[in-house]
C-alpha positions as CSV (number, residue, x, y, z in Angstrom):
1,X,49.4,6.0,-81.3
2,X,49.6,3.7,-78.3
3,X,46.6,2.9,-76.2
4,X,47.2,2.7,-72.5
5,X,44.9,0.5,-70.6
6,X,43.8,1.9,-67.3
7,X,42.5,-0.3,-64.6
8,X,38.8,0.3,-64.1
9,X,38.1,1.7,-60.7
10,X,35.3,-0.1,-58.9
11,X,32.2,1.9,-58.3
12,X,32.0,3.4,-54.8
13,X,30.0,1.6,-52.2
14,X,27.4,3.3,-50.1
15,X,28.0,2.8,-46.4
16,X,24.4,3.3,-45.4
17,X,23.3,0.7,-48.0
18,X,25.9,-1.8,-46.7
19,X,24.6,-1.3,-43.2
20,X,21.0,-1.7,-44.4
21,X,21.9,-4.9,-46.1
22,X,23.5,-6.1,-42.9
23,X,20.3,-5.3,-41.0
24,X,18.4,-7.6,-43.4
25,X,20.9,-10.5,-43.3
26,X,24.1,-10.4,-41.3
27,X,27.0,-10.6,-43.7
28,X,25.1,-9.4,-46.8
29,X,26.6,-5.9,-46.4
30,X,30.0,-7.5,-46.4
31,X,29.2,-9.3,-49.7
32,X,28.2,-5.9,-51.1
33,X,31.6,-4.5,-50.2
34,X,33.5,-7.5,-51.5
35,X,34.6,-8.5,-48.0
36,X,33.8,-12.2,-48.6
37,X,36.0,-13.6,-45.9
38,X,34.3,-11.5,-43.2
39,X,30.9,-12.5,-44.5
40,X,31.8,-16.1,-44.2
41,X,33.1,-15.6,-40.6
42,X,29.9,-13.9,-39.6
43,X,27.8,-16.7,-41.1
44,X,30.0,-19.4,-39.6
45,X,29.8,-17.8,-36.1
46,X,26.1,-17.6,-36.3
47,X,25.8,-21.2,-37.4
48,X,28.1,-22.4,-34.6
49,X,26.1,-20.4,-32.1
50,X,22.8,-21.9,-33.3
51,X,24.3,-25.3,-33.1
52,X,25.5,-24.6,-29.5
53,X,22.0,-23.3,-28.6
54,X,20.4,-26.5,-30.0
55,X,22.8,-28.5,-27.8
56,X,21.4,-26.6,-24.8
57,X,24.1,-24.0,-24.3
58,X,21.7,-21.0,-24.2
59,X,24.5,-18.7,-23.1
60,X,25.6,-18.4,-26.7
61,X,22.4,-16.7,-27.7
62,X,23.9,-13.3,-26.7
63,X,26.7,-13.9,-29.2
64,X,24.2,-14.1,-32.1
65,X,22.9,-10.7,-31.0
66,X,26.4,-9.3,-30.8
67,X,27.4,-10.7,-34.2
68,X,24.2,-9.2,-35.7
69,X,24.9,-5.7,-34.5
70,X,28.7,-6.0,-35.2
71,X,27.9,-6.9,-38.8
72,X,25.9,-3.8,-39.2
73,X,28.6,-1.4,-38.0
74,X,31.4,-3.4,-39.6
75,X,29.6,-3.4,-43.0
76,X,29.3,0.4,-42.8
77,X,33.1,0.6,-42.0
78,X,34.0,-1.9,-44.8
79,X,32.1,0.3,-47.3
80,X,34.1,3.3,-46.2
81,X,37.4,1.4,-46.4
82,X,36.4,0.1,-49.9
83,X,35.8,3.6,-51.1
84,X,39.1,4.8,-49.6
85,X,41.0,2.0,-51.3
86,X,39.2,2.6,-54.6
87,X,40.3,6.3,-54.5
88,X,43.9,5.1,-54.1
89,X,44.3,6.6,-50.7
90,X,46.3,4.9,-48.0
91,X,44.1,3.0,-45.6
92,X,45.2,3.5,-42.0
93,X,46.1,0.2,-40.3
94,X,43.7,-0.4,-37.5
95,X,44.8,-3.9,-36.7
96,X,47.7,-6.2,-37.7
97,X,46.9,-8.4,-40.7
98,X,45.4,-11.7,-39.8
99,X,44.3,-10.7,-36.3
100,X,40.6,-11.2,-37.2
101,X,41.4,-14.6,-38.8
102,X,43.4,-15.6,-35.7
103,X,40.5,-14.8,-33.3
104,X,38.0,-16.6,-35.6
105,X,40.3,-19.6,-35.9
106,X,40.7,-19.8,-32.1
107,X,37.0,-19.6,-31.7
108,X,36.4,-22.4,-34.2
109,X,39.1,-24.6,-32.6
110,X,37.7,-24.1,-29.1
111,X,34.1,-24.9,-30.2
112,X,35.3,-28.0,-32.1
113,X,37.4,-29.2,-29.2
114,X,34.3,-28.9,-26.9
115,X,32.2,-30.9,-29.3
116,X,34.8,-33.6,-29.8
117,X,35.4,-33.9,-26.1
118,X,31.7,-34.1,-25.4
119,X,31.1,-36.7,-28.1
120,X,34.1,-39.0,-27.9
121,X,35.4,-38.7,-24.4
122,X,33.6,-39.6,-21.2
123,X,33.9,-36.1,-19.8
124,X,30.9,-34.2,-18.5
125,X,30.8,-30.9,-20.4
126,X,28.1,-29.4,-18.2
127,X,30.6,-27.1,-16.6
128,X,30.5,-25.0,-19.8
129,X,27.0,-23.9,-18.9
130,X,28.3,-22.5,-15.7
131,X,31.6,-21.0,-17.0
132,X,30.8,-19.7,-20.5
133,X,30.9,-16.0,-19.4
134,X,34.6,-16.3,-18.4
135,X,36.1,-16.5,-22.0
136,X,33.7,-13.7,-23.0
137,X,34.9,-11.6,-20.2
138,X,38.6,-12.3,-21.0
139,X,38.0,-11.5,-24.7
140,X,36.4,-8.2,-23.7
141,X,39.4,-7.4,-21.5
142,X,41.7,-8.3,-24.4
143,X,39.8,-5.9,-26.8
144,X,39.9,-3.1,-24.2
145,X,43.6,-3.5,-23.6
146,X,44.4,-3.8,-27.3
147,X,42.4,-0.6,-28.0
148,X,44.2,1.3,-25.2
149,X,47.6,0.1,-26.5
150,X,46.8,1.1,-30.1
151,X,46.3,4.7,-29.0
């Protein structure tokens, strides 16, 4: 008699619970759904925004609110995707692999470049206070065009 070991299927995740955990602490719902990288990205984005606000760039306060609400809806979606993968169903591709990492990486590089320029070069970075909505606008246009092209 041979015993065949079956891979234990992870218990299903509750999407409402994931969203509730994200309401309590952004990123906590992602930890619940084992989306550790996304949780880290959420925390790092909030930390960078707080640092920018402390530096006097109040325009980034809206980004904290956006990331907070995004984490709630995304945690719900991640729980649904977790359950789909656990059942062995094929998960529909909604974005190319690495696109979220790429956007997060670009965000972190731009923020670091601004801080390095402000600290080590004799360049006035006050223009950022006047022009911060432009990259936000362009990012919004990018997301709209990407969504239209995906259909």
